[in-house]
Structures are given as C-alpha cells and as structure tokens.
N, C-alpha and C positions, 0 to 999 in steps of 0.2 A: 981234673980236666975232664973226666968223663961225666962229671955232674954238670958242668957248664954245657956240654954237648947236648945232654938230655933236656936242659932247660931251652936251649936254641931250637932244638927239634919240636919241643912242645909249643913254643911260641909260634914257630912257622905253621904248625898244623892248625892252630887256632886262627891264624890270619887267613890261611887258605880256606878253612871252613866258613869263616865269616864272609869272606868275598863270595863264595858259592852260594850261601844263604842269601845274601844280598841280590845276586843276580837272579836267583829263582823268584824272589819276591817282585822284582821289576817285571820278569816275564809274565807272572800271573796278573799283575795289574794291566799290563798292555793287552793280555788276552781278554780280560774282563771288559776293557774299554772297546776292543774291536767287536766283541759280540753284543754290545748293548744296542737296542733299537735307535735308530737315527730318525729324526723328524726334520724334513726339509722345509724351508719357508713356504714353498708353494703349497704343500700338504696341509701345513698349518692355516694358511689363508683359505683354502678350500673348506676345510672343517669349520672355520669360523663363519664363513659365508653360509654353509649349509645350516648351521645352528641358528643363524639369524633369519633364515627364510622361513616363514610359517609353513607347516606341512599342508594346509589347506588352500594355499595361494593358487589362483587360477592359472592354467596353462595357456599357451597361445591359441590352441585349438578351442579350449572352452570359451575364450574370449570372443573368437570368431563366431562360434555358434551362438553366443549371447546377442551378437550384433546381426544375426541372420546371414552371415556370410559362410558359415561352416557348411551348411547344407548344399551350397551352390545355388540357391535360389535368389539370394540377395534382397528378398522382400521384406524381411523382418516380420513375417506373419501377416502382412497385409493382404487383402484380397486383390488379385491382379485384375487391372481394368480389362473389359472385354470378355470377362468370364461368362459361361452359359448361365442364364437366369434359372433360379429355382422358384417354386411357388412362394416360399418364404421370404424371397427378396422383394416381392411386389405388393403394393396396395391395390386391392381389387374391388371392383363394383360391377354391378349388373343393371341392366335397364331393359324393360319389355318393350318391343317394338311391334307395329301392326303391319309394316310392310311386308310383302311376299307372303301374306297369309299369316303372319306372326312369328317372331323369332326372339331370341334372348341375345342382346348385345353385351359381350363380356369386355370390360374395360380395365387395362393394366397399366400401372405406372410403377416406376422404381421407388422404393422406400428412400428417405432422405440419406444421403451419403453413399448410395449404391449405384454402380454403373454395371450393367450386365447386358448380355445379348440374347434376344429371343431367336431361336433357330428358324430356318426358313422351311418350317413344317407347321401343320395345324396343331394347336394345343390338344392334350389328352383330356377328354371330357367323358365322365361316366355318370351313369344314372342308377339309383337304387342299390339295394343290397346285393343284387345279383351282378352288379358291375357292367351292366349293358353300356357298351362304349359307342361314342359317335364316330361315324365314318367321315371321310373327307367330302366336303361340299364342292371342292375345286379339283380339277383334273391335273393342274400344273402346280409346282411348288411355288411358295412365295419368296420373299427376300428377308434376310436377316434384318432385325430391328434392334438398335441399341437403346436401351431404356436408361435414361439419366435426366435428372432435373424434371422439367415439365413434359418431356416427350412421352406421348401416350400411344398405346397399342390397342387394336380392337379386333375381336373375333366375334363372328355370328354363329348362334347355335339354333338350329332348327330341331326342335325335340320330337316332332312327328312328321314324317315325309309321306305317310300312306293316307289314302283317302277313305279307307274303311273305318268303321267305328272300332273302338277298342283301344287298348294300350294300358299303360301303367300310369297311375295318377301319383305324382311326386311334387315336392315343393322345394327341392335343392338340387344342385348339381355339384359333382366333384371335379375340380380342375387341376391339372399338373402340367408341368413343362416336360413332356416326354414321359415314357414308362418308367425311367429310372430316377424320376424325381423323388426325393425322400420327404418332401413337405407338400403333399397334395392339401388342397383347401376345399372346404365345403362352402358353397355360396348359395344364399337364399334366392329363390326366383318366384316364389308364388306358386300356386297350384298349376301344374302342367300335366299334358298327357304325352307320354313317351312311346314312341313306336318308330323303330328304325331312324334314329336321330343322326344328324350330320352337323359338321362344324367347319367353318372356314379357315384359312390360314391367317396369320396375323397381319394387319394392315395399319397404316398410320392415319388412315382416313375412315371413318365410320361408315361412309357411303360405300366403300369398297368391301365391307364386312357383311354384306347382305347374302344369306344363304339362298340361293335359287333353286337348288335341287329338291 
C-alpha cells in the first residue's frame, strides 16, 4: 500500500513539474516576441522610397535657381532692357568736323542684340597719359537716350578751347559712360592739340552735338 502511494506521489510530482516547465517555455516565447522590433508598413514604404531616390536628385530650390526664379530676379541671366550702357555695349566711331573752329564728333550705336540707356549727362572723355578730362560744353543736362537697333547718339568734343598757343599733341581719346564704366575705349582721332577740352551731352541729332564753348 505504501508502495502504491509513493508511485502516485511521484507521478503527481512529474506531472506538476512538466506543467510548470511548459508554462515557463510559453512565457519565454511570448516575451521574446514582445521585445522583437516591429516594422510597420508605412516605415517599410518610406525606406523603400528613400532607397529608390538618387542622393543627387535636385531639390525644388535647386530647380528654381536653375530656372532663374530662386534669386527673385526671374531673368534667367538675361540682361534687363533699359540697363545703363557701358562702353563695351556700343559700336563706336569718330568724325572730324570743321564747324565751330573744329571738333570731334563721337558716334555711338548699340551692338547687335543690346538695348541700353545713355544717361542724361555728357560722356567721360579723357586725353593723354595724365588723364586730362573734358569738361561740360553745355550748362544744362541732356535727355536719356535708349540705344537699340539703328538708334544713334552723338556727342561733340572740342579738344582745345583756349586761343593761346600750346597744348598736348595727341592722336586718340578715351571714352567711357561715366566714371564707373569698367570698359572705357580708346578711339583714334588723328593728331589733335589738347588744352582745356570740353564735350557736349548725348544727342540724337549731330547738329545738336556741336560744342560752342
């Protein structure tokens, strides 16, 4: 009798121990599953999209800059119409005139494809290595002139306004559109004597560009 009881007790102990071991294994599996990193569908889609996009793809800002809109100018690098002329924008020529004791007529036309404005002041004209500059031949200011196509502007230069003998003998003049012009040009004029020179404003008629001073 006592042997049967010991067998029954041993069986019960084995069954209880097995149940506890099974429960412990299930709890361990559940804990492992709960702690594993989860990947949501949206995260996977985002990662896939990022992998498919080249790292060097242009951004919206870069695209705007390429089209000339990112800087706010909207010009795309083109020169604005009505800009102030520079000497490099102009096709130049000169002509010797005998009226009013003799003077040099400076003729200015815009180069092909350029539209620019001559300011309402006389051009900057200098002579010689010492930079002797022509003063104004007119008391009043002129008018702005837009150069484009066949439109032509004229200015008259009197290299010598004094009656006394003497002066510098030169064969060219330096012309610029204002003192800040980065592209002054040297124009041949033949041999001239320079002493207190003057220059007129820009005019659209050569008759108005005769320096009378």
